[in-house]
N, C-alpha and C positions, 0 to 999 in steps of 0.2 A: 450442394449442401453448404449452409453457412457455418461460419466459425462459431462455436458456443460462446456465450457470455461468460467470461472467466473472472470478472471482478465487478463488484458493485459496492455501494455505500449506503449506510443508514442515514436517515435525516440528521441525526446528531453528528455523524461524521461529515456530512455535507456542510453543516453549519461551521464546524471547526475548520474545515478546509477553507471556507470563505474568509474566516477570521485571519487565518495564517496568510492567505494570499493577499489580503488587504495590507498586512504588515510587511510582507517579504517579497511580493511580486510572484512571478511564475515559480511553481513548485513541482516536485515529482515525488513519488514513493518508490522505495526499494524494499521488498519484503526480505527482512533479515533472516538468515538461516541459522541463527544461534549465536554462540560466543557471548560477548558482554551483554548484549541487549535481548537475549533469548530469541524468540521467533516473532519479533515485533515488526510492524510496518514502519519503516523509518522515513521521515519526511525531510526533504532537503530543498534548498533553492536550486532551481534548474541550472543556474550559472555556476554553481559550486560543487556539482556532483558529476563525475565522469562515469558515464554508462559504459560498462565493460563489453568487450567483444563477445563474451559468452552470456550476457544478460539477455533475457527474453522479455519483450513487451507483452504483458498479459492483457492490457487494454487501457482504457481511459475512464476516469471518473470526471465527466465534463471535459475540461481541457487539461486535466492533470494525468500524465502518464504514470502507469504502475508497472514496475519491472520486478523480475525475480531472476535468480541465477539459473543457468541452464540445468545444472544438476538438481536443484530443488524443483524446477519445473517438471523434470522427468518423474520425480517422485510424486508430485501433486497434479499430474497431467489430467486426472479425471475429477478435479476439485474446482469448485467456484469459491473464490475468496470474497468475503463480505467484510468491508472495512467498517468498524464500529468505534465508539468512544466509551471509555469507562473512567471512573475516578482514578487518579494516580499520576505518576510522573512519567513522561516519555523517555525514550532512549537518550543517552548522554548527548549525542550530537543531533538528535531529531528536533525539528522545529516545534513539536508539541510539548517539549520539555519546559517545565516551569509554569504551566498553565493549570495545574491541578486536575487536568483531564489528559488522557493519552489515547492514542489510536490503538486498536486491538483488531487482530484478524480472526474472524470466525470463518468457518468453511462448511460446505456441504457438497456431497457428491453430485456431479453432473448427471442428470437423467438422460436417457437415450434420446429424448426429444429436444434437449438443450443444444 
């Protein structure tokens, strides 16, 4: 049995990812678990973010890895995260900040066949 698809992106998110990669090079996402930036997908340069020992790789959007904390993964184990874009400002340290568009995570339950 194959691993379910746990992360995907809308066309708007894919376009913003390409824009950010063109400016900053290789990037990654870490799904924030709250605090200052709420539950936002945070976008960082790969060279500037240290993935923790307890972070889980959810999957990849193209060549962009998407991580989540182990505790949050356990809570969202049966959920597919869908990266989207909406008007607004990104998280303070996220590379989508200042673009008047920000990443947003939508979700849906994984079906038995996923």
